[in-house]
C-alpha positions, -999 to +999 in steps of 0.1 A: -802+391+779-766+381+771-744+376+801-708+388+799-684+360+790-656+355+816-622+359+800-603+325+799-572+344+808-586+347+844-591+309+847-564+288+863-552+263+837-553+236+864-591+240+865-595+234+828-598+200+811-567+189+792-571+188+754-575+150+747-551+149+718-513+152+718-504+189+716-476+180+691-500+160+669-498+172+633-519+165+602-496+181+577-513+167+546-548+171+561-569+188+534-601+169+537-625+171+567-650+143+572-683+161+578-716+145+591-738+167+571-771+152+584-759+159+620-751+195+610-782+202+590-805+190+619-785+205+648-802+228+672-775+254+665-779+255+628-817+256+630-816+284+656-786+306+647-788+332+620-773+321+587-743+344+590-735+330+624-738+295+611-714+303+582-688+317+606-692+287+629-685+263+599-655+284+589-641+280+625-646+242+623-625+242+591-599+267+604-593+246+635-580+218+613-549+239+605-542+251+640-517+238+666-527+217+683-549+205+655-586+209+662-583+238+686-587+276+683-569+305+700-590+320+728-580+355+716-604+379+698-577+395+677-565+362+663-600+349+658-610+380+639-580+378+617-587+341+610-622+350+599-611+382+581-634+403+602-631+437+618-623+431+655-654+450+667-676+430+643-662+397+656-666+408+692-702+415+685-707+381+671-689+365+700-712+383+725-744+369+709-765+342+725-760+322+694-723+328+689-701+312+662-682+298+692-712+278+703-700+248+724-664+257+720-649+255+756-616+265+771-591+238+776-555+234+786-529+226+759-495+222+774-499+252+796-517+273+770-555+281+772-572+274+739-607+264+727-619+229+718-652+215+705-664+180+711-675+174+675-642+187+661-623+163+684-644+135+670-635+146+634-597+147+643-598+113+659-615+099+628-589+115+606-560+101+627-576+067+627-579+067+589-543+079+585-530+051+607-551+026+588-537+039+554-502+037+569-506+001+580-523-009+547-496+008+527-468-009+547-485-043+543-488-037+505-451-027+502-441-058+522-461-081+499-444-066+469-409-069+484-416-106+493-429-113+458-397-099+442-373-115+467-372-151+453-359-138+419-335-115+437-321-144+457-316-164+425-298-135+409-276-132+440-265-168+437-290-185+460-307-218+453-343-224+443-348-241+476-337-210+494-359-188+471-389-210+480-383-210+518-409-187+535-389-184+567-357-174+549-376-149+528-390-133+559-356-131+576-338-118+545-365-091+540-362-081+576-324-078+573-327-058+541-353-035+556-329-027+584-296-024+564-307-015+529-335+011+528-328+019+492-326-003+461-320-040+469-289-046+448-276-081+440-246-075+464-270-064+493-292-095+488-260-117+488-249-100+520-283-106+535-281-143+527-246-145+542-258-128+574-288-151+576-266-182+571-242-170+599-271-162+622-287-196+616-254-214+622-251-197+656-285-209+668-285-238+693-290-272+677-327-278+672-336-241+669-320-235+634-346-235+607 
């Protein structure tokens, strides 16, 4: 026998767990979802639920990737039916089943709004965010290496000496100044200004600290 599901709208939001991700978190270029297929294929839900229910559940996993906050679903039958392109009554009949497409989706509090979250989906989002941050850090490190590799020739073109162009500390300082003051192309004039700013800064250091 299927017990009636209490409406989340009757639940005090203070009694619900907070969604563990930043409500403003975005994955605007998120078009790939890491999927642990062995875990899915051997899950109790997939082995027990009818194939049509399993298909809808998988669609909800995918649809949640484009929601706000990312990884959640609206706890609203009209919106869920629209997302799945189902007639409202058809969706409500699915939702009322013992094996529902919303299996293990639970209400949560998202900045005062009641939505649905799923533990596995949260794991997927955290993995995606971790990979995005790793790519960002690696990308910045690669761009920095390229800037530093070009900088000695740029210093020579700007009138600097070979000794200056071979000084790792100066290269780091000049690159930092240019990153702050010259986000675009590093022209000869801007590199010269960076060298002048560094010379001035070094001259202002207490004796013994200048390098």
